[in-house]
py3Dmol code that shows the C-alpha trace and the ligand (Angstrom):
import py3Dmol

protein = """\
ATOM      1  CA  MET A   1       0.000   0.000   0.000  1.00  0.00           C
ATOM      2  CA  THR A   2       1.359   3.419  -0.896  1.00  0.00           C
ATOM      3  CA  THR A   3       0.702   6.474   1.217  1.00  0.00           C
ATOM      4  CA  PRO A   4      -0.806   9.415  -0.648  1.00  0.00           C
ATOM      5  CA  GLY A   5       1.715  12.116  -1.584  1.00  0.00           C
ATOM      6  CA  PRO A   6       1.658  15.603  -0.077  1.00  0.00           C
ATOM      7  CA  LEU A   7      -1.267  17.760  -1.159  1.00  0.00           C
ATOM      8  CA  VAL A   8      -0.193  20.939  -2.948  1.00  0.00           C
ATOM      9  CA  LEU A   9      -2.501  23.891  -3.512  1.00  0.00           C
ATOM     10  CA  LEU A  10      -1.379  25.684  -6.669  1.00  0.00           C
ATOM     11  CA  ILE A  11      -2.536  29.306  -7.073  1.00  0.00           C
ATOM     12  CA  GLU A  12      -1.424  30.494 -10.514  1.00  0.00           C
ATOM     13  CA  ASP A  13      -3.358  32.408 -13.176  1.00  0.00           C
ATOM     14  CA  GLU A  14      -1.303  31.421 -16.234  1.00  0.00           C
ATOM     15  CA  SER A  15      -2.604  28.164 -17.615  1.00  0.00           C
ATOM     16  CA  PRO A  16       0.617  27.164 -19.497  1.00  0.00           C
ATOM     17  CA  MET A  17       2.480  27.502 -16.203  1.00  0.00           C
ATOM     18  CA  ARG A  18      -0.183  25.485 -14.391  1.00  0.00           C
ATOM     19  CA  ARG A  19       0.142  22.769 -17.031  1.00  0.00           C
ATOM     20  CA  ILE A  20       3.916  22.519 -16.533  1.00  0.00           C
ATOM     21  CA  LEU A  21       3.603  22.450 -12.766  1.00  0.00           C
ATOM     22  CA  ARG A  22       0.774  19.924 -12.877  1.00  0.00           C
ATOM     23  CA  ALA A  23       2.862  17.570 -15.023  1.00  0.00           C
ATOM     24  CA  ALA A  24       5.920  17.888 -12.767  1.00  0.00           C
ATOM     25  CA  LEU A  25       4.034  17.472  -9.509  1.00  0.00           C
ATOM     26  CA  THR A  26       1.706  14.634 -10.437  1.00  0.00           C
ATOM     27  CA  ALA A  27       4.597  12.711 -12.040  1.00  0.00           C
ATOM     28  CA  ASN A  28       6.403  12.914  -8.705  1.00  0.00           C
ATOM     29  CA  GLY A  29       3.655  11.684  -6.443  1.00  0.00           C
ATOM     30  CA  TYR A  30       2.168  14.975  -5.317  1.00  0.00           C
ATOM     31  CA  ARG A  31      -1.567  15.476  -5.187  1.00  0.00           C
ATOM     32  CA  LEU A  32      -2.760  18.775  -6.558  1.00  0.00           C
ATOM     33  CA  VAL A  33      -5.564  21.295  -6.219  1.00  0.00           C
ATOM     34  CA  GLU A  34      -5.429  24.140  -8.759  1.00  0.00           C
ATOM     35  CA  THR A  35      -6.876  27.633  -8.706  1.00  0.00           C
ATOM     36  CA  ALA A  36      -6.303  30.758 -10.802  1.00  0.00           C
ATOM     37  CA  THR A  37      -7.220  33.580  -8.401  1.00  0.00           C
ATOM     38  CA  ALA A  38      -6.328  34.736  -4.898  1.00  0.00           C
ATOM     39  CA  ALA A  39      -9.939  34.600  -3.727  1.00  0.00           C
ATOM     40  CA  GLU A  40     -10.482  31.053  -4.930  1.00  0.00           C
ATOM     41  CA  GLY A  41      -7.078  30.050  -3.576  1.00  0.00           C
ATOM     42  CA  LEU A  42      -7.999  31.193  -0.079  1.00  0.00           C
ATOM     43  CA  THR A  43     -11.323  29.347  -0.295  1.00  0.00           C
ATOM     44  CA  GLN A  44      -9.612  26.145  -1.440  1.00  0.00           C
ATOM     45  CA  ALA A  45      -6.976  26.475   1.254  1.00  0.00           C
ATOM     46  CA  ARG A  46      -9.746  26.399   3.864  1.00  0.00           C
ATOM     47  CA  ALA A  47     -11.501  23.525   2.118  1.00  0.00           C
ATOM     48  CA  TYR A  48      -8.448  21.275   1.608  1.00  0.00           C
ATOM     49  CA  ASN A  49      -5.956  22.353   4.294  1.00  0.00           C
ATOM     50  CA  PRO A  50      -3.049  21.561   1.910  1.00  0.00           C
ATOM     51  CA  ASP A  51       0.408  20.380   3.002  1.00  0.00           C
ATOM     52  CA  LEU A  52       2.009  23.107   0.906  1.00  0.00           C
ATOM     53  CA  VAL A  53       0.904  26.159  -1.067  1.00  0.00           C
ATOM     54  CA  LEU A  54       2.592  27.054  -4.347  1.00  0.00           C
ATOM     55  CA  LEU A  55       1.666  30.671  -5.005  1.00  0.00           C
ATOM     56  CA  ASP A  56       2.192  32.949  -7.986  1.00  0.00           C
ATOM     57  CA  LEU A  57       2.767  36.499  -6.722  1.00  0.00           C
ATOM     58  CA  GLY A  58       1.140  38.164  -9.743  1.00  0.00           C
ATOM     59  CA  LEU A  59      -2.534  37.235  -9.561  1.00  0.00           C
ATOM     60  CA  PRO A  60      -5.385  39.041 -11.331  1.00  0.00           C
ATOM     61  CA  ASP A  61      -7.618  39.816  -8.359  1.00  0.00           C
ATOM     62  CA  ARG A  62      -5.350  40.479  -5.374  1.00  0.00           C
ATOM     63  CA  PRO A  63      -1.599  40.625  -4.716  1.00  0.00           C
ATOM     64  CA  GLY A  64      -0.044  37.305  -3.746  1.00  0.00           C
ATOM     65  CA  LEU A  65       1.254  39.013  -0.615  1.00  0.00           C
ATOM     66  CA  ASP A  66      -2.342  39.387   0.614  1.00  0.00           C
ATOM     67  CA  VAL A  67      -2.805  35.648   0.226  1.00  0.00           C
ATOM     68  CA  ILE A  68       0.310  34.972   2.308  1.00  0.00           C
ATOM     69  CA  ARG A  69      -0.777  37.316   5.083  1.00  0.00           C
ATOM     70  CA  GLU A  70      -4.267  35.881   5.190  1.00  0.00           C
ATOM     71  CA  LEU A  71      -3.058  32.268   5.128  1.00  0.00           C
ATOM     72  CA  ARG A  72      -0.605  32.966   7.923  1.00  0.00           C
ATOM     73  CA  THR A  73      -3.416  34.049  10.253  1.00  0.00           C
ATOM     74  CA  TRP A  74      -4.518  30.414  10.492  1.00  0.00           C
ATOM     75  CA  SER A  75      -2.213  28.080   8.549  1.00  0.00           C
ATOM     76  CA  ALA A  76       1.386  26.987   9.120  1.00  0.00           C
ATOM     77  CA  ALA A  77       1.578  25.129   5.792  1.00  0.00           C
ATOM     78  CA  PRO A  78       4.747  26.036   3.904  1.00  0.00           C
ATOM     79  CA  ILE A  79       4.247  28.616   1.158  1.00  0.00           C
ATOM     80  CA  VAL A  80       6.592  28.631  -1.835  1.00  0.00           C
ATOM     81  CA  VAL A  81       6.107  31.659  -4.063  1.00  0.00           C
ATOM     82  CA  ILE A  82       6.655  31.865  -7.791  1.00  0.00           C
ATOM     83  CA  SER A  83       7.893  35.228  -9.016  1.00  0.00           C
ATOM     84  CA  ALA A  84       9.142  36.764 -12.221  1.00  0.00           C
ATOM     85  CA  SER A  85      12.800  37.734 -12.339  1.00  0.00           C
ATOM     86  CA  GLY A  86      13.527  41.280 -11.212  1.00  0.00           C
ATOM     87  CA  GLN A  87      10.848  41.169  -8.518  1.00  0.00           C
ATOM     88  CA  GLU A  88      13.446  41.192  -5.726  1.00  0.00           C
ATOM     89  CA  GLN A  89      11.415  43.412  -3.429  1.00  0.00           C
ATOM     90  CA  ALA A  90       8.279  41.315  -3.978  1.00  0.00           C
ATOM     91  CA  LYS A  91      10.221  38.176  -3.006  1.00  0.00           C
ATOM     92  CA  ILE A  92      11.589  39.846   0.110  1.00  0.00           C
ATOM     93  CA  ASP A  93       8.122  41.089   1.102  1.00  0.00           C
ATOM     94  CA  ALA A  94       6.729  37.593   0.543  1.00  0.00           C
ATOM     95  CA  LEU A  95       9.415  35.976   2.721  1.00  0.00           C
ATOM     96  CA  ASP A  96       9.077  38.619   5.438  1.00  0.00           C
ATOM     97  CA  GLY A  97       5.306  38.135   5.230  1.00  0.00           C
ATOM     98  CA  GLY A  98       5.618  34.450   6.039  1.00  0.00           C
ATOM     99  CA  ALA A  99       6.450  32.639   2.790  1.00  0.00           C
ATOM    100  CA  ASP A 100       9.063  29.901   3.111  1.00  0.00           C
ATOM    101  CA  ASP A 101      10.857  30.057  -0.197  1.00  0.00           C
ATOM    102  CA  TYR A 102      10.641  31.329  -3.751  1.00  0.00           C
ATOM    103  CA  LEU A 103      11.207  30.142  -7.268  1.00  0.00           C
ATOM    104  CA  THR A 104      12.104  32.617  -9.988  1.00  0.00           C
ATOM    105  CA  LYS A 105      10.658  31.991 -13.444  1.00  0.00           C
ATOM    106  CA  PRO A 106      11.916  30.235 -15.458  1.00  0.00           C
ATOM    107  CA  PHE A 107      12.926  27.349 -13.192  1.00  0.00           C
ATOM    108  CA  GLY A 108      13.571  23.684 -13.823  1.00  0.00           C
ATOM    109  CA  THR A 109      11.590  20.754 -12.475  1.00  0.00           C
ATOM    110  CA  GLY A 110      14.586  19.574 -10.428  1.00  0.00           C
ATOM    111  CA  GLU A 111      14.816  22.905  -8.652  1.00  0.00           C
ATOM    112  CA  LEU A 112      11.057  23.000  -8.048  1.00  0.00           C
ATOM    113  CA  LEU A 113      11.026  19.528  -6.500  1.00  0.00           C
ATOM    114  CA  ALA A 114      14.086  20.242  -4.353  1.00  0.00           C
ATOM    115  CA  ARG A 115      12.506  23.429  -2.955  1.00  0.00           C
ATOM    116  CA  LEU A 116       9.244  21.641  -2.171  1.00  0.00           C
ATOM    117  CA  ARG A 117      11.083  18.829  -0.395  1.00  0.00           C
ATOM    118  CA  VAL A 118      13.025  21.302   1.741  1.00  0.00           C
ATOM    119  CA  ALA A 119       9.890  23.281   2.606  1.00  0.00           C
ATOM    120  CA  LEU A 120       7.967  20.155   3.588  1.00  0.00           C
ATOM    121  CA  ARG A 121      10.872  18.797   5.622  1.00  0.00           C
ATOM    122  CA  HIS A 122      11.200  22.123   7.392  1.00  0.00           C
ATOM    123  CA  ALA A 123       7.490  22.174   8.243  1.00  0.00           C
ATOM    124  CA  GLU A 124       7.715  18.646   9.609  1.00  0.00           C
ATOM    125  CA  ARG A 125      10.723  19.564  11.706  1.00  0.00           C
ATOM    126  CA  ALA A 126       9.052  22.725  13.020  1.00  0.00           C
ATOM    127  CA  SER A 127       6.022  20.764  14.213  1.00  0.00           C
ATOM    128  CA  GLY A 128       8.074  18.134  16.065  1.00  0.00           C
ATOM    129  CA  GLU A 129      10.712  18.149  18.775  1.00  0.00           C
ATOM    130  CA  PRO A 130      13.500  20.623  18.077  1.00  0.00           C
ATOM    131  CA  GLU A 131      16.598  18.863  16.835  1.00  0.00           C
ATOM    132  CA  ALA A 132      19.491  18.622  19.287  1.00  0.00           C
ATOM    133  CA  VAL A 133      22.263  18.376  16.739  1.00  0.00           C
ATOM    134  CA  LEU A 134      22.684  19.487  13.144  1.00  0.00           C
ATOM    135  CA  SER A 135      25.282  17.798  10.948  1.00  0.00           C
ATOM    136  CA  ILE A 136      26.513  19.282   7.691  1.00  0.00           C
ATOM    137  CA  GLY A 137      29.228  17.056   6.290  1.00  0.00           C
ATOM    138  CA  PRO A 138      31.995  17.090   8.922  1.00  0.00           C
ATOM    139  CA  LEU A 139      30.444  20.093  10.704  1.00  0.00           C
ATOM    140  CA  ARG A 140      28.344  19.494  13.775  1.00  0.00           C
ATOM    141  CA  LEU A 141      26.294  22.000  15.745  1.00  0.00           C
ATOM    142  CA  ASP A 142      25.126  20.933  19.201  1.00  0.00           C
ATOM    143  CA  PHE A 143      22.312  23.295  20.176  1.00  0.00           C
ATOM    144  CA  ALA A 144      22.324  22.402  23.883  1.00  0.00           C
ATOM    145  CA  SER A 145      26.041  22.926  24.509  1.00  0.00           C
ATOM    146  CA  ARG A 146      26.334  25.574  21.752  1.00  0.00           C
ATOM    147  CA  VAL A 147      29.444  23.819  20.490  1.00  0.00           C
ATOM    148  CA  VAL A 148      30.409  23.683  16.815  1.00  0.00           C
ATOM    149  CA  THR A 149      32.901  21.065  15.715  1.00  0.00           C
ATOM    150  CA  ASP A 150      34.601  20.204  12.449  1.00  0.00           C
ATOM    151  CA  GLY A 151      35.499  16.535  12.797  1.00  0.00           C
ATOM    152  CA  ASP A 152      37.391  16.354  16.102  1.00  0.00           C
ATOM    153  CA  ARG A 153      38.242  20.016  16.152  1.00  0.00           C
ATOM    154  CA  GLU A 154      36.125  22.484  18.080  1.00  0.00           C
ATOM    155  CA  ILE A 155      35.524  25.730  16.226  1.00  0.00           C
ATOM    156  CA  HIS A 156      35.440  28.818  18.362  1.00  0.00           C
ATOM    157  CA  LEU A 157      32.622  31.165  17.375  1.00  0.00           C
ATOM    158  CA  THR A 158      31.948  34.531  18.971  1.00  0.00           C
ATOM    159  CA  PRO A 159      28.472  34.913  20.538  1.00  0.00           C
ATOM    160  CA  ILE A 160      27.173  36.818  17.498  1.00  0.00           C
ATOM    161  CA  GLU A 161      28.699  34.349  15.036  1.00  0.00           C
ATOM    162  CA  TYR A 162      27.117  31.497  16.971  1.00  0.00           C
ATOM    163  CA  LYS A 163      23.722  33.195  17.046  1.00  0.00           C
ATOM    164  CA  LEU A 164      23.835  33.842  13.305  1.00  0.00           C
ATOM    165  CA  PHE A 165      24.907  30.284  12.515  1.00  0.00           C
ATOM    166  CA  ALA A 166      22.343  28.784  14.903  1.00  0.00           C
ATOM    167  CA  THR A 167      19.566  30.909  13.361  1.00  0.00           C
ATOM    168  CA  LEU A 168      20.468  29.666   9.888  1.00  0.00           C
ATOM    169  CA  ALA A 169      20.788  26.114  11.246  1.00  0.00           C
ATOM    170  CA  ARG A 170      17.339  26.165  12.842  1.00  0.00           C
ATOM    171  CA  ASN A 171      16.032  27.134   9.411  1.00  0.00           C
ATOM    172  CA  VAL A 172      18.310  24.850   7.439  1.00  0.00           C
ATOM    173  CA  GLY A 173      17.537  24.727   3.732  1.00  0.00           C
ATOM    174  CA  LYS A 174      15.276  27.727   3.975  1.00  0.00           C
ATOM    175  CA  VAL A 175      16.101  31.176   2.641  1.00  0.00           C
ATOM    176  CA  MET A 176      16.241  33.805   5.385  1.00  0.00           C
ATOM    177  CA  THR A 177      15.907  37.472   4.438  1.00  0.00           C
ATOM    178  CA  HIS A 178      18.362  40.085   5.674  1.00  0.00           C
ATOM    179  CA  ARG A 179      15.576  41.520   7.816  1.00  0.00           C
ATOM    180  CA  GLN A 180      14.730  38.159   9.416  1.00  0.00           C
ATOM    181  CA  LEU A 181      18.366  37.432  10.259  1.00  0.00           C
ATOM    182  CA  LEU A 182      19.030  40.921  11.607  1.00  0.00           C
ATOM    183  CA  ARG A 183      15.920  40.782  13.782  1.00  0.00           C
ATOM    184  CA  GLU A 184      16.827  37.348  15.177  1.00  0.00           C
ATOM    185  CA  VAL A 185      20.483  38.047  15.835  1.00  0.00           C
ATOM    186  CA  TRP A 186      20.729  41.783  16.575  1.00  0.00           C
ATOM    187  CA  GLY A 187      17.135  42.649  17.470  1.00  0.00           C
ATOM    188  CA  PRO A 188      14.247  44.561  15.891  1.00  0.00           C
ATOM    189  CA  SER A 189      15.972  47.964  16.021  1.00  0.00           C
ATOM    190  CA  HIS A 190      18.764  46.743  13.706  1.00  0.00           C
ATOM    191  CA  VAL A 191      16.806  45.319  10.770  1.00  0.00           C
ATOM    192  CA  GLY A 192      18.333  47.878   8.382  1.00  0.00           C
ATOM    193  CA  GLU A 193      21.975  47.116   9.172  1.00  0.00           C
ATOM    194  CA  THR A 194      22.741  44.729   6.314  1.00  0.00           C
ATOM    195  CA  GLN A 195      26.461  45.543   6.547  1.00  0.00           C
ATOM    196  CA  TYR A 196      26.535  43.670   9.913  1.00  0.00           C
ATOM    197  CA  LEU A 197      25.440  40.579   8.062  1.00  0.00           C
ATOM    198  CA  ARG A 198      28.050  40.933   5.358  1.00  0.00           C
ATOM    199  CA  VAL A 199      30.795  41.222   7.961  1.00  0.00           C
ATOM    200  CA  TYR A 200      29.636  38.306  10.119  1.00  0.00           C
ATOM    201  CA  MET A 201      28.818  36.036   7.193  1.00  0.00           C
ATOM    202  CA  ALA A 202      32.354  36.585   5.909  1.00  0.00           C
ATOM    203  CA  GLN A 203      33.713  35.614   9.343  1.00  0.00           C
ATOM    204  CA  LEU A 204      31.514  32.533   9.544  1.00  0.00           C
ATOM    205  CA  ARG A 205      32.518  31.403   6.074  1.00  0.00           C
ATOM    206  CA  HIS A 206      36.132  31.887   6.992  1.00  0.00           C
ATOM    207  CA  LYS A 207      35.702  29.600  10.016  1.00  0.00           C
ATOM    208  CA  LEU A 208      33.293  27.033   8.579  1.00  0.00           C
ATOM    209  CA  GLU A 209      33.807  26.770   4.844  1.00  0.00           C
ATOM    210  CA  ARG A 210      36.613  24.836   3.170  1.00  0.00           C
ATOM    211  CA  ASP A 211      36.864  27.582   0.572  1.00  0.00           C
ATOM    212  CA  PRO A 212      35.348  30.776   2.023  1.00  0.00           C
ATOM    213  CA  ALA A 213      35.362  32.435  -1.409  1.00  0.00           C
ATOM    214  CA  ARG A 214      33.172  29.661  -2.830  1.00  0.00           C
ATOM    215  CA  PRO A 215      30.840  28.771   0.032  1.00  0.00           C
ATOM    216  CA  ARG A 216      29.046  25.450  -0.312  1.00  0.00           C
ATOM    217  CA  HIS A 217      26.835  25.787   2.753  1.00  0.00           C
ATOM    218  CA  LEU A 218      26.554  29.451   3.788  1.00  0.00           C
ATOM    219  CA  VAL A 219      25.021  30.543   0.518  1.00  0.00           C
ATOM    220  CA  THR A 220      24.076  34.056  -0.605  1.00  0.00           C
ATOM    221  CA  GLU A 221      20.646  34.551  -2.134  1.00  0.00           C
ATOM    222  CA  PRO A 222      21.405  37.660  -4.201  1.00  0.00           C
ATOM    223  CA  GLY A 223      19.446  40.713  -3.112  1.00  0.00           C
ATOM    224  CA  VAL A 224      17.350  38.670  -0.683  1.00  0.00           C
ATOM    225  CA  GLY A 225      19.352  37.053   2.104  1.00  0.00           C
ATOM    226  CA  TYR A 226      21.168  33.843   2.995  1.00  0.00           C
ATOM    227  CA  ARG A 227      20.494  30.137   3.169  1.00  0.00           C
ATOM    228  CA  LEU A 228      22.271  27.293   4.973  1.00  0.00           C
ATOM    229  CA  ARG A 229      22.482  24.412   2.542  1.00  0.00           C
ATOM    230  CA  THR A 230      23.264  20.938   3.815  1.00  0.00           C
ATOM    231  CA  GLU A 231      23.722  19.261   0.439  1.00  0.00           C
ATOM    232  CA  SER A 232      26.535  20.614  -1.703  1.00  0.00           C
TER     233      SER A 232
END
"""
ligand_1 = """\
1
CA
Ca 0.680 35.566 -12.830
"""
view = py3Dmol.view(width=600, height=400)
view.addModel(protein, "pdb")
view.setStyle({"model": 0}, {"cartoon": {"style": "trace"}})
view.addModel(ligand_1, "xyz")
view.setStyle({"model": 1}, {"stick": {}})
view.zoomTo()
view.show()
């Protein structure tokens, strides 16, 4: 007996795009509910309580951001937004508004499926017991003792470096905006200080990456923020 795949609610007004997504998702075991407007999307979200929402930001009736805000008042289901390239601010607003990740058109099926897997895994993790240890290759972060090791070697992190790394680690795989990271690590009055992030990310990469100039794990999302990637 096979268990049914995750249920995805797709809110997208362009039918060619819906067709592509439908083919990719159903071929990979996902179940799908499709809608073309924000209003219908919100209605279907209530009706189906999907495992994940795949949301186009440019909808005919209401901005996608409205959908995110409304969904977040009652649903913790991961939201992955689809945006056109050049909509950096829209992506940032979507992530700050509670979306989990974004895909920029055009994107490949492999990338789509990887992002959905990460978002679903993250949601599962968030609903269960917090993990005690995160392993990324030879790197190990023990949340209880706040110790980071690389193989047998302990890596000394300053309190701020640790806080930044731990914040990314608790959200592993997920893109974090500059604003979200600044709020978590430095506090709400520092959300504009993106230069802090640049400085501390450089330090972290220097301590944790094999080649700090070509980071495999502490990855920049251009114009948006950073992501801790476990796979390389
Ligand atoms: Ca659209």
